[in-house]
C-alpha positions in Angstrom: 87.7 85.2 87.1 84.2 84.3 88.9 82.7 81.4 89.4 78.8 81.0 89.4 76.9 77.9 90.2 73.3 77.7 89.8 71.2 75.6 92.0 67.0 74.5 92.5 65.9 74.2 89.1 63.3 71.7 88.6 60.2 70.0 87.4 57.5 71.6 89.3 53.4 71.8 88.0 51.5 75.0 87.4 50.8 77.7 90.1 54.0 75.6 92.3 56.9 76.8 93.9 60.6 76.9 93.2 63.7 78.2 94.5 66.6 79.2 92.6 69.7 80.0 94.6 72.9 81.2 92.4 76.7 81.4 94.9 79.6 83.5 93.8 83.4 82.5 94.0 86.1 83.9 93.2 87.3 87.4 92.8 84.3 89.3 93.4 83.9 92.8 93.0 81.7 93.7 96.0 80.0 96.7 94.7 77.9 94.4 91.6 74.5 93.8 90.7 73.6 90.1 90.7 70.2 89.1 88.8 68.5 86.6 87.2 67.7 86.0 83.7 66.2 83.1 81.6 66.4 82.1 77.9 62.6 79.8 76.5 63.6 77.9 73.3 63.3 79.9 70.6 63.3 83.3 72.6 66.2 85.9 73.5 67.5 85.5 76.7 65.6 88.1 79.2 66.2 89.6 82.2 63.8 88.3 85.2 65.0 90.2 88.3 68.1 92.1 89.2 69.2 93.3 92.6 71.8 96.1 93.8 74.7 95.7 96.8 71.9 98.2 98.2 68.8 96.2 97.6 67.6 98.1 95.2 65.5 95.6 93.2 64.2 95.6 89.2 61.1 92.6 87.7 60.1 92.2 84.4 56.6 92.7 84.4 56.4 89.0 83.2 56.9 88.4 87.1 56.1 91.1 89.2 53.9 89.8 92.2 55.1 85.9 91.7 59.0 86.3 92.0 60.9 87.9 94.9 64.7 88.3 94.5 67.2 88.8 97.8 70.9 88.8 98.1 73.6 88.0 100.8 76.3 90.3 100.4 78.2 88.1 103.2 77.7 84.6 101.4 78.0 86.3 97.8 74.6 84.4 96.9 71.9 85.4 95.5 68.1 84.0 95.2 64.6 84.0 93.1 62.0 82.6 94.9 59.1 81.8 92.5 55.7 81.2 93.1 52.2 80.7 91.1 54.2 79.5 88.6 53.1 79.5 85.1 53.8 77.3 81.9 55.8 80.6 80.0 57.8 80.4 82.7 59.2 77.4 81.4 63.5 78.3 80.9 66.7 77.4 81.3 67.9 80.7 83.7 70.8 82.1 84.4 72.6 83.9 87.3 74.3 87.1 86.0 76.4 89.3 88.6 78.2 92.3 86.5 79.5 96.1 86.8 79.3 97.3 83.6 81.4 100.3 84.3 84.3 98.4 84.5 84.3 95.2 82.3 83.0 93.1 85.3 80.4 90.8 83.7 80.1 86.7 84.9 77.6 84.4 83.9 76.0 80.7 85.2 76.0 77.9 83.2 71.9 78.2 84.0 69.4 75.5 85.3 66.7 74.1 83.7 62.8 75.1 85.0 59.9 73.6 83.7 56.5 74.0 84.5 54.1 71.3 83.6 50.2 71.7 83.1 
């Protein structure tokens, strides 16, 4: 089992910044992808950003240029730096680690991000 614990969510004004962090513990498979998803009320969960073990990144079009994902492989952590936040970024943000080929797939509990105008 793998446990993922997110931190760093909260309330921020439009244009502000937040940094989310996620720490993994337990039986971690070293070659994995780590990422952040979000789910707004009434909407489907969507992938925001992901990063592979070698640092290759993916960003949703809606966050490109504003969000930056990073990871520390030694510490088993992944972070999401969010800048120039917009009301539409309001959502519960979830950390995920996965490796599809072997059924390795774990989610955190989620952390609320609210951007107020």
